C-alpha positions as CSV (number, residue, x, y, z in Angstrom):
1,M,94.2,104.2,172.7
2,E,93.2,102.1,169.3
3,K,91.7,102.6,166.2
4,V,88.6,101.0,164.8
5,D,88.4,100.7,161.1
6,L,84.4,100.3,160.5
7,R,82.2,99.7,156.7
8,F,78.9,100.3,157.3
9,D,76.2,99.2,155.1
10,N,75.8,102.4,152.6
11,G,79.5,101.5,152.2
12,N,81.2,104.2,153.7
13,R,84.3,103.4,155.7
14,V,85.6,105.4,158.6
15,E,88.4,105.0,161.1
16,Y,87.4,105.8,164.8
17,E,89.8,106.2,167.5
18,R,88.7,105.3,171.4
19,L,90.7,104.3,174.6
20,R,90.0,100.9,175.7
21,S,89.3,100.5,179.3
22,P,91.5,98.1,181.1
23,S,89.5,97.3,183.7
24,G,86.0,96.1,184.4
25,G,84.5,99.4,184.5
26,A,83.0,101.8,187.6
27,V,80.7,101.5,190.4
28,L,78.4,104.0,191.7
29,V,76.4,103.0,194.5
30,I,73.4,104.8,195.8
31,P,73.7,104.1,200.0
32,L,69.3,104.4,201.3
33,L,70.4,104.6,204.9
34,N,66.2,104.6,205.3
35,E,63.4,105.3,203.4
36,D,63.4,108.8,203.2
37,T,67.3,109.4,203.4
38,I,70.6,108.8,201.3
39,L,74.1,108.9,201.8
40,M,76.1,111.1,199.3
41,V,79.8,112.3,199.8
42,R,81.4,115.7,199.4
43,E,85.1,114.9,198.4
44,Y,88.0,116.7,195.9
45,V,87.6,115.9,192.3
46,A,90.8,116.5,190.9
47,G,89.4,117.5,186.7
48,M,86.9,120.2,188.4
49,D,90.0,121.4,190.7
50,R,87.2,121.8,193.4
51,Y,84.9,120.0,196.5
52,E,82.0,118.1,195.0
53,I,78.9,116.3,196.3
54,G,78.1,112.7,194.8
55,F,77.6,108.8,195.2
56,P,80.1,106.8,196.6
57,K,81.7,105.1,193.3
58,G,84.8,103.4,192.1
59,V,86.7,101.0,189.5
60,V,85.6,97.7,190.0
61,D,88.9,95.8,190.5
62,P,90.5,92.8,188.7
63,N,88.4,89.1,190.0
64,E,85.1,91.4,191.7
65,S,82.2,91.9,190.6
66,A,80.3,95.2,190.7
67,Q,78.2,94.2,193.4
68,E,81.5,93.2,195.6
69,A,82.8,96.4,194.4
70,A,80.3,98.5,195.4
71,D,80.4,96.7,199.0
72,R,83.8,97.5,199.4
73,E,83.4,101.0,197.8
74,L,80.5,102.0,200.9
75,K,82.9,100.6,203.1
76,E,85.9,102.5,202.2
77,E,84.2,105.9,201.9
78,I,81.2,105.9,204.2
79,G,81.6,103.0,206.5
80,Y,78.6,101.2,205.9
81,G,78.1,97.5,204.5
82,A,75.1,96.8,202.7
83,N,73.1,93.4,203.3
84,Q,71.0,94.0,199.6
85,L,72.8,95.4,196.7
86,K,71.0,95.8,193.4
87,T,72.3,97.0,189.8
88,L,69.6,99.5,188.2
89,R,71.8,100.1,185.2
90,V,74.8,99.9,183.7
91,L,75.3,103.5,181.7
92,S,77.8,104.4,179.5
93,V,80.0,107.6,180.4
94,A,81.1,108.4,176.8
95,P,80.5,105.7,174.1
96,G,81.3,107.9,171.5
97,Y,85.0,107.7,172.1
98,S,85.4,105.0,175.4
99,N,84.2,101.6,176.3
100,Y,84.2,102.3,179.9
101,E,81.6,102.1,182.2
102,T,79.6,102.8,185.4
103,H,77.4,100.2,187.0
104,V,74.6,102.4,189.5
105,V,73.8,100.1,192.6
106,L,71.4,100.7,194.8
107,A,72.7,99.4,198.2
108,T,69.8,99.0,201.2
109,D,69.7,97.2,204.6
110,L,72.9,99.3,205.4
111,Y,75.5,99.0,208.9
112,P,78.2,100.3,210.0
113,E,81.4,98.6,208.8
114,K,84.7,100.7,207.6
115,L,87.3,99.8,205.7
116,P,90.3,101.5,204.9
117,G,90.7,103.5,202.1
118,D,92.9,104.9,199.1
119,E,91.3,108.5,199.5
120,P,94.1,111.1,200.6
121,E,91.4,112.7,203.5
122,E,88.7,111.6,205.0
123,V,85.4,112.0,202.8
124,E,82.6,114.4,204.5
125,V,79.7,111.8,204.5
126,I,76.3,114.0,204.0
127,P,73.1,112.1,204.7
128,W,70.2,114.3,202.2
129,S,66.2,113.8,202.7
130,L,64.6,112.6,199.5
131,K,61.8,115.0,199.8
132,E,65.0,117.8,199.2
133,L,66.4,116.5,196.1
134,D,65.3,119.8,194.4
135,K,67.5,121.6,197.3
136,L,70.2,119.3,195.8
137,F,70.1,119.5,192.0
138,D,69.8,123.3,192.8
139,R,73.5,122.7,194.6
140,D,76.5,124.3,192.3
141,D,78.8,121.6,193.8
142,F,76.3,118.6,192.4
143,V,77.0,118.7,188.8
144,E,78.4,115.0,188.0
145,A,76.3,113.8,185.3
146,R,76.2,109.7,186.8
147,S,75.5,111.4,190.2
148,I,72.1,113.2,188.9
149,A,71.8,110.0,186.0
150,A,71.7,107.5,189.6
151,L,69.1,110.1,191.1
152,Y,66.7,109.4,188.7
153,L,67.1,105.6,188.5
154,L,66.5,105.7,192.6
155,Q,63.5,107.6,191.6
156,R,62.5,105.4,189.1
157,E,62.8,102.7,191.8
158,F,59.7,104.1,194.1
């Protein structure tokens, strides 16, 4: 936590508190298995104390680029690497009080490769047809804002 003392052009002074991110942020990866199928993961999320569906994601480690982190997370969580990685957008998670950012990366031209991950249990991989996105949006276990924004960015891409 840090305090930021600001003076605005109109003369007002305000002291804000913000959470300072010690890392390079995070990645959220959209694995496109083929032109109609994305790969999602179903995993336990501690903040909500339940299982949810979303995209593979994780922290960008020190001395690692966002695209390197995206490829590593793919291998750890779903057992695929990607020959093509494209950053679609960098999203702020909560800009009112944190500088933490998530890089949304599209992964294509996938190939099987598994790395050991840091998950406490095996993550369930769920193939999802792009023709069935309405059904995904209707699910009670698909609510994470970053994953929903990622699908919007994917639709803009095609």
